[in-house]
ZABA-125959 format. One record per residue (C-alpha): chain; x, y, z; residue in one letter. Coordinates in Angstrom, 2 decimals. Example, Ala and Ser with C-alpha at 12.3 -4.5 7.8 and 13.67 -1.06 7.14 Angstrom:
<recs>
['A', [12.30, -4.50, 7.80], 'a']
['A', [13.67, -1.06, 7.14], 's']
</recs>
This chain:
<recs>
['A', [182.86, -191.09, -93.23], 'l']
['A', [184.52, -189.88, -96.50], 'v']
['A', [187.90, -189.02, -95.09], 'i']
['A', [189.10, -192.30, -93.41], 'l']
['A', [191.24, -192.12, -90.54], 'p']
['A', [194.21, -193.74, -92.25], 'f']
['A', [196.61, -192.09, -89.77], 'w']
['A', [195.65, -194.83, -87.19], 'v']
['A', [198.61, -197.13, -86.94], 'n']
['A', [198.96, -200.42, -85.65], 'd']
['A', [200.15, -199.47, -82.09], 'r']
['A', [197.28, -201.12, -80.57], 'k']
['A', [198.15, -204.36, -82.15], 'a']
['A', [201.58, -204.15, -80.57], 'g']
['A', [200.90, -202.91, -77.17], 'q']
['A', [201.29, -206.27, -75.57], 'd']
['A', [205.02, -207.04, -74.94], 'g']
['A', [206.88, -210.01, -76.31], 'p']
['A', [206.05, -213.30, -74.67], 'g']
['A', [202.59, -212.14, -73.64], 'q']
['A', [199.93, -214.67, -74.90], 's']
['A', [196.20, -214.66, -75.05], 'a']
['A', [194.22, -216.61, -72.63], 's']
['A', [193.04, -219.91, -73.66], 'p']
['A', [189.37, -218.83, -74.03], 'a']
['A', [190.09, -215.96, -76.54], 't']
['A', [190.00, -216.52, -80.32], 'v']
['A', [193.33, -215.28, -81.89], 'p']
['A', [192.66, -211.95, -83.65], 'p']
['A', [193.18, -211.45, -87.32], 'l']
['A', [196.51, -209.78, -88.31], 'p']
['A', [196.00, -206.03, -88.02], 'a']
['A', [196.68, -205.39, -91.87], 'g']
['A', [193.86, -207.91, -92.93], 'v']
['A', [191.27, -206.60, -90.47], 'a']
['A', [191.87, -203.07, -91.48], 'r']
['A', [191.53, -204.07, -95.24], 'h']
['A', [188.24, -205.93, -94.43], 'd']
['A', [186.79, -202.93, -92.73], 'a']
['A', [187.75, -200.53, -95.45], 'e']
['A', [186.16, -202.91, -98.07], 'q']
['A', [182.96, -203.07, -96.00], 't']
['A', [182.99, -199.20, -95.54], 'l']
['A', [183.31, -198.81, -99.34], 'q']
['A', [180.26, -201.10, -99.94], 'a']
['A', [178.37, -199.05, -97.48], 'f']
['A', [179.29, -195.80, -99.23], 'l']
['A', [178.26, -197.26, -102.65], 'r']
['A', [174.93, -198.24, -101.12], 'm']
['A', [174.42, -194.84, -99.57], 'r']
['A', [175.04, -193.29, -103.15], 'a']
['A', [172.24, -195.28, -104.78], 'q']
['A', [169.99, -192.84, -106.68], 'p']
['A', [166.88, -194.53, -105.19], 'd']
['A', [168.14, -193.49, -101.68], 'l']
['A', [168.15, -189.85, -102.71], 'g']
['A', [166.34, -187.61, -100.21], 'n']
['A', [165.99, -190.56, -97.89], 'a']
['A', [166.93, -188.32, -94.97], 'e']
['A', [163.41, -186.60, -95.71], 'h']
['A', [161.17, -189.44, -96.55], 'w']
['A', [162.67, -192.03, -94.03], 'a']
['A', [164.53, -189.85, -91.45], 'p']
['A', [164.58, -192.25, -88.59], 'q']
['A', [165.81, -195.33, -90.63], 'a']
['A', [168.38, -193.06, -92.40], 'w']
['A', [169.64, -191.47, -89.25], 'q']
['A', [170.03, -195.10, -87.52], 'q']
['A', [172.13, -196.10, -90.54], 'a']
['A', [174.17, -193.03, -90.45], 'm']
['A', [174.77, -193.34, -86.68], 'd']
['A', [175.69, -197.16, -87.11], 't']
['A', [178.21, -196.06, -89.76], 'a']
['A', [179.55, -193.32, -87.50], 'e']
['A', [179.98, -195.91, -84.72], 'n']
['A', [182.09, -197.91, -87.09], 'g']
['A', [184.14, -194.82, -87.77], 'd']
['A', [184.83, -194.58, -84.03], 'd']
['A', [185.96, -198.16, -84.06], 'h']
['A', [188.14, -197.64, -86.96], 'y']
['A', [189.72, -194.61, -85.32], 'g']
['A', [190.67, -196.62, -82.31], 'k']
['A', [192.12, -199.38, -84.40], 'g']
['A', [189.29, -201.80, -83.63], 'd']
['A', [188.96, -202.82, -87.29], 'f']
['A', [186.73, -205.94, -86.51], 's']
['A', [184.18, -203.95, -84.64], 'a']
['A', [184.43, -201.21, -87.39], 'a']
['A', [183.66, -203.74, -90.10], 'r']
['A', [180.71, -205.17, -88.15], 's']
['A', [179.42, -201.66, -87.66], 'a']
['A', [179.72, -200.88, -91.47], 'y']
['A', [177.92, -204.14, -92.36], 'e']
['A', [175.12, -203.32, -89.94], 's']
['A', [174.78, -199.77, -91.49], 'a']
['A', [174.81, -201.26, -94.99], 'g']
['A', [172.00, -203.78, -94.13], 'k']
['A', [169.94, -200.84, -92.67], 'l']
['A', [170.30, -199.04, -95.98], 'l']
['A', [169.33, -202.23, -97.85], 't']
['A', [166.21, -202.62, -95.77], 'e']
['A', [165.59, -198.99, -96.42], 'l']
['A', [165.92, -199.35, -100.12], 'l']
['A', [163.60, -202.36, -100.16], 'q']
['A', [160.85, -200.41, -98.31], 's']
['A', [161.11, -197.40, -100.83], 'r']
['A', [158.21, -198.62, -103.07], 'e']
['A', [155.96, -199.47, -100.11], 'k']
['A', [156.63, -196.12, -98.48], 'r']
['A', [155.75, -194.42, -101.77], 'f']
['A', [152.57, -196.36, -102.09], 'a']
['A', [151.58, -195.78, -98.47], 'd']
['A', [152.20, -191.98, -98.95], 'a']
['A', [150.15, -192.01, -102.25], 'm']
['A', [147.33, -193.82, -100.48], 'i']
['A', [147.34, -191.46, -97.62], 'r']
['A', [147.45, -188.39, -100.12], 'a']
['A', [144.58, -189.65, -102.12], 'm']
['A', [142.49, -190.38, -98.98], 'q']
['A', [143.15, -187.05, -97.68], 'a']
['A', [142.30, -185.54, -101.09], 'l']
['A', [138.98, -187.25, -101.13], 'd']
['A', [138.21, -185.84, -97.76], 'r']
['A', [139.14, -182.33, -99.09], 'd']
['A', [141.96, -182.29, -96.47], 'd']
['A', [144.24, -180.24, -98.70], 'a']
['A', [147.06, -179.81, -96.09], 'a']
['A', [147.35, -183.52, -95.33], 't']
['A', [147.17, -184.45, -99.02], 'a']
['A', [149.88, -182.06, -99.91], 'l']
['A', [152.24, -183.24, -97.23], 'a']
['A', [151.73, -186.71, -98.37], 'a']
['A', [152.27, -185.99, -102.12], 'f']
['A', [155.34, -184.06, -101.18], 'e']
['A', [156.68, -187.16, -99.26], 'l']
['A', [155.93, -189.31, -102.29], 'a']
['A', [157.72, -186.76, -104.58], 'l']
['A', [160.82, -186.92, -102.13], 'a']
['A', [160.77, -190.57, -102.73], 'i']
['A', [160.20, -190.43, -106.60], 'd']
['A', [160.59, -186.90, -107.89], 'p']
['A', [159.82, -187.71, -111.52], 'a']
['A', [156.55, -189.49, -110.69], 'n']
['A', [153.79, -187.71, -112.72], 'a']
['A', [150.99, -188.94, -110.65], 'e']
['A', [152.55, -187.43, -107.44], 'a']
['A', [153.14, -184.23, -109.21], 'r']
['A', [149.42, -183.99, -110.48], 'n']
['A', [148.21, -184.81, -107.08], 'g']
['A', [150.41, -182.12, -105.32], 'a']
['A', [148.92, -179.63, -107.96], 'a']
['A', [145.51, -180.78, -107.16], 'r']
['A', [146.12, -180.40, -103.42], 'a']
['A', [147.45, -176.97, -103.88], 'q']
['A', [144.37, -175.97, -105.92], 'a']
['A', [141.83, -177.63, -103.68], 'r']
['A', [140.88, -174.66, -101.52], 'e']
['A', [140.22, -172.51, -104.64], 'q']
['A', [138.23, -175.29, -106.04], 'v']
['A', [136.11, -175.64, -102.96], 'l']
['A', [135.44, -171.98, -103.01], 'r']
['A', [134.37, -172.10, -106.72], 'a']
['A', [131.99, -175.00, -105.76], 'm']
['A', [130.55, -172.94, -102.98], 'q']
['A', [129.90, -170.04, -105.26], 'd']
['A', [128.37, -172.46, -107.81], 'g']
['A', [126.08, -173.97, -105.16], 'd']
['A', [124.80, -170.58, -104.12], 'q']
['A', [124.22, -169.48, -107.75], 'a']
['A', [122.42, -172.76, -108.32], 'e']
['A', [120.16, -172.11, -105.22], 's']
['A', [119.26, -168.66, -106.60], 'q']
['A', [118.30, -170.14, -109.95], 'g']
['A', [121.20, -168.47, -111.80], 'd']
['A', [122.01, -171.54, -113.80], 'w']
['A', [124.54, -169.79, -116.08], 'q']
['A', [126.53, -168.27, -113.28], 'a']
['A', [126.52, -171.72, -111.48], 'a']
['A', [127.77, -173.44, -114.61], 'a']
['A', [130.65, -170.75, -114.92], 'd']
['A', [131.62, -171.47, -111.25], 'h']
['A', [131.45, -175.19, -111.83], 'y']
['A', [133.39, -174.96, -114.95], 'd']
['A', [136.13, -172.87, -113.15], 'a']
['A', [136.44, -175.78, -110.65], 'a']
['A', [136.72, -178.34, -113.30], 'v']
['A', [139.44, -176.33, -115.14], 'r']
['A', [141.45, -175.94, -111.81], 'm']
['A', [141.07, -179.65, -111.15], 'd']
['A', [139.69, -181.72, -114.02], 'p']
['A', [139.76, -184.93, -111.88], 'a']
['A', [137.56, -183.45, -109.15], 'y']
['A', [134.43, -185.57, -109.49], 'a']
['A', [131.96, -183.42, -107.53], 'p']
['A', [132.77, -180.44, -109.93], 'a']
['A', [132.42, -182.57, -112.94], 'q']
['A', [129.00, -183.97, -111.64], 'l']
['A', [127.83, -180.43, -110.82], 'a']
['A', [128.82, -179.09, -114.10], 'l']
['A', [127.16, -181.85, -116.09], 'q']
['A', [123.98, -181.44, -114.06], 'r']
['A', [123.82, -177.63, -114.58], 'v']
['A', [124.88, -177.95, -118.18], 'a']
['A', [122.02, -180.37, -118.80], 'e']
['A', [119.70, -177.94, -117.16], 'k']
['A', [120.87, -175.11, -119.41], 'l']
['A', [120.66, -177.36, -122.46], 'd']
['A', [116.96, -178.10, -121.61], 'r']
['A', [116.14, -174.38, -121.14], 'm']
['A', [117.92, -173.53, -124.35], 'k']
['A', [116.34, -176.29, -126.22], 'f']
['A', [112.71, -175.35, -124.98], 'q']
['A', [113.49, -171.58, -125.89], 'a']
['A', [114.75, -172.50, -129.32], 'a']
['A', [111.72, -174.70, -130.10], 'm']
['A', [109.36, -172.07, -128.86], 's']
['A', [111.02, -169.51, -130.97], 'g']
['A', [110.90, -171.92, -133.97], 'm']
['A', [107.14, -172.62, -133.70], 'l']
['A', [106.45, -168.92, -133.19], 'a']
['A', [108.45, -168.12, -136.31], 'a']
['A', [106.69, -170.79, -138.22], 'l']
['A', [103.39, -169.57, -137.32], 'd']
['A', [104.25, -166.21, -138.46], 'a']
['A', [105.65, -167.60, -141.63], 'n']
['A', [109.01, -166.40, -140.84], 'r']
['A', [110.79, -169.39, -142.22], 'l']
['A', [114.43, -168.18, -142.25], 'a']
['A', [113.95, -167.40, -138.38], 'd']
['A', [112.30, -170.75, -137.98], 'a']
['A', [115.17, -172.53, -139.59], 's']
['A', [117.75, -170.78, -137.53], 'd']
['A', [115.89, -171.68, -134.21], 'a']
['A', [115.56, -175.21, -135.36], 'l']
['A', [119.15, -175.52, -136.11], 'a']
['A', [119.89, -174.28, -132.53], 'a']
['A', [117.63, -176.82, -130.98], 'a']
['A', [119.05, -179.62, -133.19], 'a']
['A', [122.48, -178.60, -132.19], 'g']
['A', [121.60, -179.47, -128.51], 'i']
['A', [119.23, -182.60, -129.03], 'y']
['A', [119.58, -183.70, -132.71], 'p']
['A', [117.67, -186.84, -132.28], 'd']
['A', [114.84, -185.32, -130.02], 'h']
['A', [111.40, -186.36, -131.39], 'p']
['A', [110.28, -182.65, -131.37], 'a']
['A', [113.24, -181.75, -133.58], 'v']
['A', [112.21, -184.42, -136.10], 'q']
['A', [108.54, -183.28, -136.11], 'd']
['A', [109.64, -179.69, -136.44], 'a']
['A', [111.76, -180.56, -139.42], 'r']
['A', [108.76, -182.04, -141.15], 'q']
['A', [106.62, -179.01, -140.33], 'r']
['A', [109.30, -176.70, -141.75], 'l']
['A', [109.67, -178.73, -144.81], 'a']
['A', [105.85, -178.68, -145.62], 'e']
['A', [105.82, -174.92, -144.72], 'a']
['A', [108.63, -174.27, -147.25], 'r']
['A', [106.81, -176.38, -149.86], 'r']
['A', [103.59, -174.38, -149.36], 'q']
['A', [105.52, -171.08, -149.50], 'a']
['A', [107.10, -172.32, -152.67], 's']
['A', [103.82, -173.12, -154.26], 'l']
['A', [102.19, -169.85, -153.14], 'a']
['A', [105.21, -167.96, -154.82], 'r']
['A', [104.94, -169.87, -157.90], 'l']
['A', [101.23, -169.22, -157.92], 'r']
['A', [101.69, -165.50, -157.56], 'r']
['A', [104.39, -165.39, -160.27], 'e']
['A', [102.26, -167.37, -162.53], 'a']
['A', [99.19, -165.07, -162.06], 'a']
['A', [101.49, -162.19, -163.01], 'g']
['A', [102.47, -163.90, -166.26], 'r']
['A', [98.86, -164.74, -166.93], 'v']
['A', [97.99, -161.15, -166.52], 'a']
['A', [100.50, -160.09, -169.14], 'n']
['A', [99.49, -162.98, -171.40], 'e']
['A', [102.88, -164.60, -171.24], 'd']
['A', [101.56, -168.11, -171.48], 'w']
['A', [104.88, -169.63, -172.01], 'a']
['A', [106.26, -168.16, -168.85], 'g']
['A', [103.26, -169.14, -166.91], 'a']
['A', [103.37, -172.69, -168.22], 's']
['A', [106.93, -173.00, -167.12], 'g']
['A', [105.98, -171.88, -163.46], 'l']
['A', [102.96, -174.24, -163.41], 'y']
['A', [105.49, -176.97, -164.41], 'r']
['A', [107.74, -176.17, -161.49], 'q']
['A', [104.65, -176.23, -159.14], 'a']
['A', [103.83, -179.72, -160.23], 'l']
['A', [107.33, -180.85, -159.61], 'k']
['A', [106.78, -179.79, -155.95], 'i']
['A', [103.25, -181.20, -155.71], 'd']
['A', [101.88, -183.23, -158.49], 'n']
['A', [98.38, -182.80, -157.27], 'n']
['A', [98.32, -178.97, -157.00], 'a']
['A', [95.03, -177.96, -158.49], 'v']
['A', [95.94, -174.55, -159.44], 'f']
['A', [98.94, -175.75, -161.30], 'a']
['A', [97.14, -178.57, -163.26], 'r']
['A', [94.14, -176.23, -164.35], 't']
['A', [96.62, -173.31, -165.01], 'g']
['A', [98.91, -175.58, -167.16], 'm']
['A', [95.89, -176.69, -169.18], 'a']
['A', [94.66, -173.13, -169.70], 'h']
['A', [98.16, -171.91, -170.64], 'a']
['A', [98.73, -174.59, -173.10], 'q']
['A', [95.31, -173.89, -174.83], 'q']
['A', [96.06, -170.15, -175.00], 'r']
['A', [99.58, -170.97, -176.48], 'm']
['A', [97.90, -173.04, -179.11], 'k']
['A', [95.25, -170.41, -179.89], 'l']
['A', [97.94, -167.65, -180.23], 'h']
['A', [100.00, -169.84, -182.52], 'a']
['A', [96.91, -170.44, -184.75], 'q']
['A', [96.11, -166.78, -185.06], 'l']
['A', [99.85, -166.01, -185.62], 'd']
['A', [99.85, -168.60, -188.42], 'h']
['A', [97.42, -166.55, -190.48], 'y']
['A', [98.36, -163.12, -189.44], 'l']
['A', [102.06, -163.62, -190.28], 's']
['A', [101.09, -164.36, -193.90], 'd']
['A', [97.48, -163.13, -194.75], 'p']
['A', [98.10, -164.20, -198.25], 'a']
['A', [97.27, -167.73, -197.10], 'r']
['A', [93.53, -166.52, -196.99], 'l']
['A', [93.54, -166.51, -200.88], 'a']
['A', [92.88, -170.13, -200.72], 's']
['A', [89.40, -171.46, -199.93], 'd']
['A', [90.30, -174.04, -197.36], 'e']
['A', [92.71, -171.82, -195.30], 'p']
['A', [90.03, -168.98, -195.39], 'l']
['A', [87.37, -171.52, -194.18], 'a']
['A', [89.61, -172.64, -191.30], 'n']
['A', [90.37, -169.11, -190.39], 'a']
['A', [86.69, -168.42, -190.21], 'r']
['A', [86.11, -171.42, -188.01], 'k']
['A', [88.88, -170.52, -185.65], 'l']
['A', [87.18, -167.04, -185.15], 'l']
['A', [83.85, -168.63, -184.66], 'e']
['A', [85.04, -171.05, -181.97], 'a']
['A', [86.66, -168.15, -180.03], 'n']
['A', [84.11, -165.41, -180.60], 'r']
['A', [83.76, -164.49, -176.82], 'n']
['A', [87.23, -163.79, -175.63], 'l']
['A', [87.79, -162.38, -172.14], 'p']
['A', [88.50, -158.57, -171.71], 'e']
['A', [91.51, -159.30, -169.60], 'q']
['A', [93.25, -160.70, -172.67], 'e']
['A', [93.57, -157.71, -174.80], 'p']
['A', [96.58, -159.15, -176.80], 'l']
['A', [94.48, -162.15, -177.75], 'l']
['A', [91.39, -160.03, -178.61], 'a']
['A', [93.65, -157.87, -180.84], 'g']
['A', [94.87, -160.70, -182.70], 'k']
['A', [91.30, -162.01, -183.24], 'a']
['A', [90.23, -158.56, -184.61], 'q']
['A', [93.14, -158.59, -186.92], 'q']
['A', [92.29, -161.92, -188.31], 'l']
['A', [88.72, -160.95, -188.75], 'e']
['A', [89.76, -157.84, -190.71], 'e']
['A', [92.10, -160.02, -192.78], 'a']
['A', [89.21, -162.34, -193.56], 'i']
['A', [87.00, -159.56, -194.55], 'r']
['A', [89.62, -158.12, -196.92], 'l']
['A', [90.44, -161.54, -198.25], 'a']
['A', [86.82, -161.93, -199.31], 's']
['A', [86.71, -158.64, -201.35], 'l']
['A', [87.24, -159.25, -205.15], 'p']
['A', [90.29, -157.72, -206.82], 'v']
['A', [90.81, -157.32, -210.65], 't']
['A', [93.93, -158.65, -212.31], 'l']
['A', [94.68, -157.34, -215.87], 'n']
['A', [96.72, -159.72, -218.04], 'i']
['A', [98.30, -158.50, -221.21], 'v']
['A', [99.54, -161.28, -223.48], 's']
['A', [100.33, -161.67, -227.41], 'd']
['A', [97.45, -163.98, -228.40], 'n']
['A', [100.11, -166.72, -229.03], 'l']
['A', [100.97, -167.66, -225.34], 't']
['A', [98.76, -170.05, -223.36], 'd']
['A', [98.09, -168.24, -219.94], 'v']
['A', [97.15, -170.06, -216.74], 'a']
['A', [96.75, -168.93, -213.09], 'v']
['A', [98.00, -171.75, -210.75], 'y']
['A', [95.13, -173.10, -208.55], 'h']
['A', [92.57, -170.92, -210.47], 'v']
['A', [92.37, -171.96, -213.97], 'g']
['A', [93.59, -171.95, -217.66], 'r']
['A', [92.56, -169.07, -219.75], 'y']
['A', [94.24, -169.94, -223.07], 'g']
['A', [95.57, -167.35, -225.71], 'q']
['A', [94.42, -163.68, -225.68], 'f']
['A', [95.67, -160.30, -226.01], 'n']
['A', [94.00, -158.78, -222.85], 'n']
['A', [91.94, -160.23, -220.11], 'r']
['A', [90.67, -159.26, -216.74], 'q']
['A', [90.32, -161.94, -213.93], 'i']
['A', [88.55, -161.34, -210.71], 't']
['A', [90.28, -162.81, -207.74], 'l']
['A', [90.42, -162.66, -203.93], 'r']
['A', [93.38, -160.81, -202.47], 'p']
['A', [96.38, -163.13, -202.17], 'g']
['A', [99.41, -164.41, -203.83], 'r']
['A', [99.17, -165.96, -207.21], 'y']
['A', [101.29, -167.67, -209.73], 't']
['A', [100.76, -166.88, -213.37], 'v']
['A', [102.28, -168.92, -216.08], 't']
['A', [102.67, -168.79, -219.83], 'g']
['A', [103.58, -171.43, -222.51], 's']
['A', [104.20, -171.53, -226.15], 'r']
['A', [105.66, -174.24, -228.37], 'p']
['A', [109.23, -173.56, -229.26], 'g']
['A', [109.70, -170.90, -226.73], 'f']
['A', [110.89, -170.83, -223.12], 'r']
['A', [108.03, -170.80, -220.50], 'd']
['A', [107.46, -167.64, -218.38], 'v']
['A', [106.24, -167.53, -214.72], 'r']
['A', [105.34, -164.53, -212.61], 'k']
['A', [104.25, -164.37, -208.84], 'v']
['A', [101.92, -161.55, -208.02], 'v']
['A', [100.46, -160.44, -204.81], 't']
['A', [96.96, -158.89, -204.90], 'l']
['A', [96.15, -156.70, -202.00], 't']
['A', [92.76, -155.25, -201.10], 'p']
['A', [93.94, -151.75, -201.73], 'd']
['A', [95.10, -152.54, -205.21], 'a']
['A', [91.79, -152.24, -207.20], 'a']
['A', [93.44, -153.16, -210.57], 'n']
['A', [96.77, -154.73, -211.24], 'm']
['A', [98.22, -155.30, -214.71], 't']
['A', [100.90, -157.84, -215.67], 'i']
['A', [102.24, -158.97, -219.11], 't']
['A', [102.64, -162.68, -219.88], 'i']
['A', [104.40, -163.54, -223.21], 'r']
['A', [106.70, -166.28, -224.28], 'c']
['A', [109.21, -164.47, -226.50], 'e']
['A', [112.52, -166.43, -225.96], 'e']
['A', [113.02, -169.07, -228.54], 'p']
['A', [114.48, -172.40, -227.46], 'i']
</recs>
């Protein structure tokens, strides 16, 4: 068809001798040159039609129609070779029409092939489906749906074997093995609905089993007060069914268990601080407990007791840090009242009892008289602050309780003098000199 028989000459056209005319019933033929030109143009149109990309592989997806067109064109070649250009043009036109009809049927042929392929695939007839998909790909090699369908058809036998293995494992109660087989089927053909449904069904069964196991483990750990294990088990259950009522209930129970555990820990730690008479530390722990549960009885009573003990220690420390305060009547009386109010202290508080004994001894010593000898010049007025004025003298003995005293001296025209003395019980006699000797 490509190499045209241009060597054909016009001999046929000139075979009739001069003077010979056609019969009256015959249409006069076209001139030989014009007829040949028309045949060649029609042939070129046929060749262009045959070269259409959409007719590629047509000999495979429409062999009969394609062969009919080719035979018709070959018939035209025969006429052309014999010099019958009109018959050749007619044959080329017919061949072109056949190709046009073939081209127009391409989409329908593709659609029909895809329908047959999908129907066969639905019946698990892999061979028929693959043949139909290959036919569709012959029509449209770049069609993604047909390529995917062909791959599915090629994998169908393996998919079916995986499904059979999954069914067998499921019947034996081996749910994990069944899930693995169904998952393999889905991975080979993600669009295979039976595998999807089977995997979903078995996965749901496994989830229920895992959920029940996790919840059982959580409750067992909670009963055994293994809160970390209970929390891990609850997290596993919540990862499967986060909104399940049992998960919500378990969260509340775990939160309550943690709260009680925290209170128990604080109670133990506070008891240890109390045993060591660390009332400030115990008070802080009781305060933490009350933040967790404002109605915790142990924390309320413990806080009150700790604050009372802190106050008592502070009162005792007030006098013990400066026993000289007891030299005054009012502080001495208050110290005696403090001891009387806390006479029966518990044995388990040796630190507090020791402070009480120290204060009692300080009170006893503060009540013992001590002699203060004052030497003067009989010109200076001598006074002991908060005790009395003694006037002018050369030497005088004053009996006082142990403590700190301020002794002053004054004399007209001279600068005043002032001395602070501390009288201790172990100092039986103390002598000081008070004289105003610096003129003003």
